[in-house]
C-alpha positions in Angstrom: 0.0 0.0 0.0 2.8 2.4 0.9 4.6 1.8 -2.4 1.5 2.5 -4.4 1.0 5.9 -2.6 4.8 6.6 -3.0 4.6 5.9 -6.7 1.5 8.1 -7.1 3.3 10.9 -5.2 6.3 10.6 -7.5 4.1 10.9 -10.5 2.4 14.0 -9.1 5.8 15.6 -8.4 6.9 14.7 -11.9 3.8 16.3 -13.4 4.1 19.4 -11.3 7.8 19.7 -12.3 6.8 19.4 -16.0 4.1 22.1 -15.6 6.5 24.4 -13.8 9.1 24.0 -16.6 6.4 24.7 -19.2 5.3 27.8 -17.4 8.9 29.0 -16.9 9.5 28.6 -20.7 6.4 30.5 -21.6 7.2 33.3 -19.2 10.8 33.3 -20.4 9.9 33.6 -24.1 7.3 36.3 -23.4 9.9 38.2 -21.3 12.6 37.8 -24.0 10.2 39.2 -26.7 8.5 42.0 -24.8 11.1 43.4 -22.4 13.4 44.8 -25.2 10.3 46.4 -26.8 9.3 47.9 -23.5 12.8 49.2 -22.9 13.1 50.7 -26.3 9.7 52.3 -26.0 10.6 53.8 -22.6 13.9 55.2 -24.0 11.9 56.6 -27.0 9.4 58.1 -24.6 12.0 60.0 -22.6 13.6 61.0 -26.0 16.9 59.3 -25.5 16.6 57.4 -28.8 14.5 57.6 -31.9 12.8 54.2 -31.9 10.7 54.6 -35.1 12.7 52.0 -36.9 12.6 49.6 -33.9 8.8 49.7 -33.7 8.5 48.3 -37.2 11.2 45.7 -36.5 9.5 44.5 -33.4 6.0 44.6 -35.0 7.1 42.6 -38.1 9.7 40.2 -36.6 10.0 39.8 -32.9 6.4 39.9 -31.7 5.0 37.6 -34.4 7.7 35.0 -33.4 6.3 35.2 -29.9 2.8 34.8 -31.2 3.8 31.7 -33.1 5.7 30.2 -30.2 3.0 30.7 -27.6 0.5 28.2 -28.9 3.3 25.7 -29.6 4.5 26.1 -26.0 1.0 25.8 -24.5 0.6 22.6 -26.4 3.2 19.8 -26.5 3.7 20.1 -30.2 7.0 22.0 -30.0 8.4 19.5 -27.5 7.4 16.6 -29.7 9.0 18.3 -32.7 12.2 19.0 -30.8 12.3 15.4 -29.5 11.9 14.0 -33.0 14.7 16.2 -34.3 17.0 15.2 -31.5 16.1 11.5 -32.0 16.7 11.9 -35.7 20.1 13.6 -35.2 21.1 10.9 -32.6 20.0 8.1 -34.9 21.8 9.6 -37.8 24.9 10.1 -35.7 24.9 6.5 -34.5 24.4 5.3 -38.1 27.4 7.5 -39.2 29.5 6.1 -36.3 28.6 2.5 -37.3 29.5 3.2 -40.9 32.8 4.7 -39.9 33.5 1.8 -37.7 32.6 -0.6 -40.5 35.0 1.3 -42.8 37.8 1.1 -40.3 37.4 -2.6 -39.8 37.2 -3.1 -43.6 40.3 -0.9 -44.0 42.1 -3.0 -41.3 41.1 -6.2 -43.0 42.2 -4.8 -46.4 45.6 -3.8 -44.9 46.1 -7.3 -43.5 45.2 -8.8 -46.9 47.6 -6.5 -48.6 50.4 -7.4 -46.2 49.7 -11.1 -46.8 49.9 -10.5 -50.6 53.3 -8.7 -50.1 54.6 -11.6 -48.0 53.4 -14.1 -50.5 51.1 -15.9 -48.0 48.0 -15.7 -50.3 
């Protein structure tokens, strides 16, 4: 009975941690997109800089990126895409490593065969 309760508590803790990470990422991306805009707007408001160019840049590039990222972050789509990419890269790397190892063993075998030919053993 205790192990079932303990297992359930661990699952709850794991779910809470995932949710906290998700919220932290959402807040972090919003912060990264909006704080520079707010700072530039404040500097423009106190007439330290002319932010006319920056308004267009933020309106056309930075804020739409945030708008695209938010739904992906709220849903698990982005995490699934990143996981697939990481898995694909790691599978490709392991295939590459196996191919390289195979070439090395083939080259070693070929070198031994060449040495045997030179010695006249074959």
